[in-house]
N, C-alpha and C positions, 0 to 999 in steps of 0.2 A: 575756162579761160582758153583763148585762142593759142594754138601751138607756138607761134612766134613770140607772143607775149610771155608764155610760160617759160620758154627757153631763155628769153631775156631776163626774166625775174630770177631764175635760178643761176644764170651766169653771173649776174651782179651779186647775188647773195653769196655765192661761193668765192668769188673774187675778193669781195670786201672782207669776208670772214678770214681770208688768208692774208689780208693787208696788202694786196697787189693793186697797183694802179692799172688803168686800162692800157697804158703804154707798156708796162712790164709784162702784162698778160699777152699783149699783141706781139711783143718781141719774142717771148718764149714759144708762142704758137706759130710764129712766122707769118703773121697777118698784119694789116694796117690798123693803127690805133683807132682811127675814125670808124673803121668797120666794126670794131668791138663796141663802140658807142651805139652804132645803129642797131646792132644785134640786141644789145641791152634794152634799147627803146622799143624793140619789136618791129622795127621798120625794114629789116633786112630778111630776105628769104635765104637763110643760111644753108649750105650744103652739109651733107653727112661728113665729108672729109674735113671740113672746117670745124664742125662740132667735135670730131675726134681729136683734132689738133688742140682745141681749147681744153677739152677734158684731160688730155695728156699733160698739158701745161699746168693745169690745176691739180694734177694727180688724183683725179676722182674718176669713178666709172662713168661712162657715157650716159647711163640711165639717170644719174643724178641731175642731169640737165632737163629731165622730164618729170620731176617730182611736183605734184600738185600742192600748192600752199594750203595751209589750213584756212577754213572759212574765217574771214575777218582779219587775216594776217596783214600787217602793214608792209608797204613796199620797203625793200632793204635800203637802209640809209647809205649815203655815199661815204667814201673815205674823207677824212679831214683834209682840207687843202694844204698845200705846201709840202716841203720835203720832210722826210722822217729824220729824226736824230740818228747820228751814227752811233753804233754800239760802243760802249766802253771807255 
């Protein structure tokens, strides 16, 4: 898998697993939401500094953005659309 696609795959996988929208991740990392979408699609040549910011926002090691998916793994599913219910 190409490096940009690999990073995008893992970014989406980690973000969705934590229930974060692209907007919330972007806000926490100090970057533009549209940029997060382009990174996830593999169309952006992201810098190491931005990768570090996103990994920090996700509270994962930077290396987690470079994990090869298992053969035949399906693309990570998107978050359900709409606002999440407020707790409690």
